[in-house]
C-alpha positions as CSV (number, residue, x, y, z in Angstrom):
1,M,15.4,-13.7,-20.1
2,A,13.1,-13.1,-16.9
3,K,12.4,-9.5,-15.9
4,K,14.3,-8.5,-13.1
5,K,12.3,-7.8,-9.9
6,T,12.0,-4.2,-8.9
7,I,12.1,-3.2,-5.1
8,E,8.6,-1.9,-5.5
9,Q,7.5,-5.5,-6.7
10,F,9.7,-6.9,-3.7
11,Q,7.6,-5.0,-1.3
12,K,4.3,-6.0,-2.9
13,D,5.3,-9.6,-2.7
14,I,6.2,-9.2,1.0
15,R,2.8,-7.8,1.6
16,G,1.1,-10.5,-0.2
17,S,3.1,-13.2,2.1
18,M,1.9,-11.3,5.2
19,E,-1.6,-11.4,4.1
20,E,-1.6,-15.2,3.1
21,L,0.2,-16.0,6.7
22,F,-1.6,-13.4,9.1
23,G,-4.9,-12.9,7.1
24,N,-4.6,-9.2,7.0
25,C,-2.1,-6.4,6.0
26,R,-2.2,-2.6,5.7
27,E,0.4,0.0,4.5
28,Y,1.1,3.4,6.1
29,K,3.7,5.7,5.0
30,D,5.5,2.7,3.5
31,V,5.4,0.6,6.5
32,L,3.4,-2.6,6.2
33,R,1.5,-3.9,9.3
34,S,-0.4,-7.0,10.1
35,V,-2.0,-8.4,13.4
36,P,-1.1,-12.0,13.9
37,E,-3.9,-13.5,16.0
38,H,-4.6,-16.7,18.0
39,L,-1.0,-17.1,19.4
40,G,-0.3,-19.7,22.1
41,V,-2.9,-21.3,24.3
42,M,-3.7,-17.8,25.7
43,D,-5.2,-16.9,22.1
44,A,-3.1,-13.6,22.1
45,S,-2.3,-11.2,19.2
46,A,0.6,-9.0,18.2
47,I,1.2,-6.1,16.2
48,F,3.7,-6.9,13.3
49,E,5.5,-4.3,11.2
50,V,7.9,-4.3,8.2
51,A,9.9,-1.5,6.7
52,L,12.4,-1.2,4.1
53,E,15.3,1.1,5.7
54,A,18.5,2.5,4.1
55,G,21.7,0.5,4.5
56,L,24.0,0.8,7.5
57,N,26.0,3.4,6.2
58,P,26.6,5.2,2.6
59,D,29.3,2.6,1.8
60,A,27.0,-0.3,2.5
61,P,24.7,-0.7,-0.6
62,Y,22.4,-3.2,0.6
63,P,18.9,-1.7,2.2
64,I,17.7,-3.5,5.4
65,L,14.2,-5.2,5.7
66,H,13.3,-4.5,9.4
67,F,10.8,-6.8,11.0
68,H,9.2,-5.4,14.3
69,T,6.7,-7.0,16.5
70,T,5.0,-5.5,19.4
71,L,3.8,-8.0,22.0
72,A,2.9,-6.0,25.1
73,Q,2.4,-2.4,25.9
74,N,2.1,-0.2,29.1
75,I,4.4,-2.2,31.1
76,D,4.1,-1.4,34.9
77,D,7.5,-0.1,36.2
78,S,7.2,-1.9,39.2
79,I,7.8,-5.2,37.4
80,L,10.5,-4.0,35.0
81,P,13.4,-5.7,36.7
82,G,11.7,-9.0,36.4
83,I,10.7,-8.3,32.8
84,L,14.2,-7.4,31.8
85,M,15.6,-10.6,33.4
86,G,12.9,-12.8,31.8
87,L,13.6,-11.3,28.2
88,N,17.3,-11.9,28.8
89,D,16.8,-15.6,29.6
90,L,14.5,-15.7,26.6
91,N,17.0,-14.2,24.2
92,T,19.7,-16.6,25.6
93,T,17.5,-19.6,24.7
94,I,16.6,-18.5,21.1
95,S,20.5,-17.6,20.5
96,A,22.3,-20.3,22.2
97,G,19.7,-22.9,23.6
98,A,17.2,-25.5,22.5
99,F,14.8,-23.3,20.6
100,P,17.1,-21.4,17.9
101,A,15.2,-18.4,16.3
102,F,15.7,-15.1,14.4
103,G,15.9,-11.6,16.3
104,C,16.0,-10.6,19.9
105,F,13.2,-9.6,22.4
106,G,13.5,-6.3,24.2
107,Y,12.0,-3.5,26.1
108,Y,11.4,0.0,24.6
109,G,11.1,2.3,27.7
110,P,9.5,5.5,26.0
111,L,6.5,3.6,25.1
112,K,6.9,0.8,27.7
113,Q,6.6,-1.9,25.2
114,I,7.9,-5.3,24.8
115,Y,9.1,-6.0,21.2
116,L,10.7,-8.7,19.0
117,S,13.0,-7.2,16.3
118,Y,14.9,-8.7,13.6
119,R,16.9,-6.9,10.6
120,M,17.6,-8.6,7.2
121,P,20.1,-7.2,4.5
122,V,18.5,-7.2,1.2
123,N,20.8,-7.7,-1.8
124,P,18.8,-5.6,-4.6
125,D,20.6,-7.6,-7.4
126,A,18.9,-10.9,-6.1
127,L,15.3,-10.2,-5.0
128,D,13.9,-13.3,-6.0
129,A,16.1,-15.1,-3.6
130,E,15.8,-12.3,-0.9
131,L,12.2,-13.0,-1.0
132,E,12.2,-16.5,-0.4
133,N,14.5,-15.5,2.8
134,A,11.8,-13.2,3.9
135,R,9.1,-15.8,3.4
136,F,11.0,-18.3,5.3
137,Y,11.4,-15.8,8.2
138,L,8.0,-14.8,8.2
139,G,6.9,-18.6,8.6
140,S,9.4,-19.0,11.4
141,L,8.3,-15.9,13.1
142,Y,4.8,-17.2,13.6
143,E,6.1,-20.4,15.0
144,Q,8.1,-18.2,17.3
145,L,5.4,-16.1,18.5
146,D,3.1,-19.2,19.0
147,L,5.7,-20.6,21.3
148,F,6.6,-17.6,23.2
149,T,3.9,-15.1,23.4
150,D,2.3,-17.0,26.4
151,Y,5.7,-16.5,28.3
152,I,5.6,-12.8,27.6
153,L,2.2,-12.3,29.1
154,F,3.2,-14.3,32.2
155,L,6.0,-12.0,32.4
156,C,3.8,-9.0,32.1
157,D,1.3,-10.5,34.8
158,D,4.0,-11.5,37.4
159,P,7.7,-12.0,36.4
160,N,7.9,-14.3,39.3
161,K,5.0,-16.7,38.5
162,M,6.8,-18.9,36.2
163,S,10.5,-19.2,35.2
164,L,11.7,-19.5,31.7
165,Q,12.9,-23.2,32.5
166,D,9.3,-23.9,33.9
167,Y,8.0,-22.6,30.6
168,M,10.3,-24.7,28.5
169,D,9.5,-27.8,30.7
170,Y,5.9,-27.0,29.7
171,L,6.7,-26.8,26.0
172,D,8.3,-30.2,26.2
173,S,5.2,-31.7,28.1
174,I,2.8,-30.6,25.4
175,A,4.8,-31.3,22.3
176,D,2.3,-34.2,21.5
177,L,-0.8,-32.3,22.5
178,N,-2.8,-30.8,19.6
179,D,-5.8,-30.1,21.6
180,L,-5.8,-26.5,22.8
181,E,-8.0,-27.1,25.9
182,A,-5.7,-30.0,26.9
183,R,-2.6,-27.4,26.5
184,L,-4.3,-25.0,28.7
185,D,-5.2,-27.4,31.4
186,D,-1.6,-28.5,31.6
187,L,-0.2,-25.1,31.7
188,E,-2.7,-24.2,34.4
189,K,-1.9,-27.4,36.5
190,R,1.8,-26.6,36.0
191,I,1.3,-23.1,37.4
192,D,-0.5,-24.3,40.5
193,S,2.2,-27.1,41.1
194,I,4.9,-24.4,41.0
195,S,3.1,-22.2,43.5
196,A,2.2,-25.0,45.8
197,S,6.0,-26.0,45.9
198,D,7.5,-22.5,46.2
199,P,5.7,-20.2,48.8
200,S,7.2,-17.0,47.3
201,K,5.2,-17.5,44.2
202,R,1.9,-18.1,45.9
203,Q,-0.7,-15.5,45.0
204,E,-3.1,-13.9,47.6
205,K,-6.6,-15.3,47.2
């Protein structure tokens, strides 16, 4: 009979998966941290953390695996209304739209950060299966960040520059483009086109 996996081994395996996927992982006070890089056409990076937390209440025996990604910091208060509206649109898209994904995007006021958070219950009696679930999430997370990090950066620069629908149209247009420079060129042309057709979105030169 195979030896039952322990929580400690489960956490070690999670760390190994993070190192394999993101190329780096460090542990500090039981929190695993990686820095996914080269995200989107803007070649951005993010801070990704994983922690095993206690269950929701004493009657719930399952611990919680908490995945938390910090995407932007030091958000200007003057653009916060536009940021919140854009994040709400993004959450609607990943929960009920054409790009289903895990977790939700949010804004954390005390640190002025935009984040993506997802919590997964872990059955301590089925850790091999739970590890596969966690690995599936990690793989889907990388794809999710690669798709939407650029949109987050646009929100932080100017929430009125590009709507989520404009950005989704852009994603459709580059679906078959594998060249990064071609994607960036398409994006810049699309932004210029939006600004030209809508005076409210034209930037001062």
